[in-house]
C-alpha positions, 0 to 999 in steps of 0.5 A: 628400615633406611636407618638399618640400611645406612648402618649396614653401609657404614659397617661395610665402609669400616670393613673395607678400611680394616681390610685395607689397613691389613693389606698395607701392613702386610706390605710393610711386613713383607718388605721389612722381612726382605730387607732384614732377611727375616724368614720368620716374619715372611712366613708370618705374612704368608700365613696372615693372608688368611685373615684378608681372604676371610674378610674379603668373603665377608664383605662380598657377602654383605654387599651382595645381600644389601644389593639383593635385599635393599635394592639401592639407588643412586649413591648407595648403589654406586657405593655398594658396586665400588665396595665390591670392586675395592674389596677385590682389589684389596685381596689382590694387594694382599696376594702381592704381599704374599708374593713379596714374603715368599721372595723374602723367605727364598732370599733370607739366607743370601746377603744383599749385593747392593743396599736395599734403597729402591724397594723400600722407597717403591713400597713407601710410595705404594703404601702411601697410594693405598692409604690415600685411595681409601681415604678418597673413597671414604671421604669422596675426595676427587682431588685426593683420588686424582693425586694418587693416580698421578703418583702411579707414574712415579712408581712405574718410572722407579720400576723401569729404572730398577729394571735397567740397573738389574739387567746391568748386574745380571750382564756383568755377574751371572752369579747374580741372576737368580737374586736379580730375578727375585728383586725384579719380581718384588718390584713388579709386585709393588708396581701392581700394588700401585696399579690397584691403588689407582683402580680404588681411586678411579 
């Protein structure tokens, strides 16, 4: 019975890693769609959210079933509770990818008024944080988890810097207001991805 329980716990870990990889891919694809003005790729990200939602439901059901039928204690109980929390965080990261993709779709017919530098940079930080937070969870690596939390400050500062820059653009050229608001939304979504990666690490 214990061996079967351990196998199911390992399956749950693998499912979380799979979901994390899907969420990371969604973020990368949404940013690529934004930068290249690819509405088709943006739509694929939006449609791809169903797979993450389905996996979230499966992980939830499996974790709750293990809690109810196996009555785990100590480390196993903490693992299952953490899995439920991480599962919800990963689903929300998928939602943020969709938000970015929707912005990319809306902006696909407009030419960028400034080089795409800040947003891809923020996305790279956020994706790295997500990767490392899941690695820290799987390996139970407290040092790596702490490093993820520290990088969140870098993401927050970059978001604040971008807000200041875009406010200047809007003040000087009202025709850019709509585009600036879209970029502000993307930046905020990436900041929230970083916050969720930090939650996973904690």
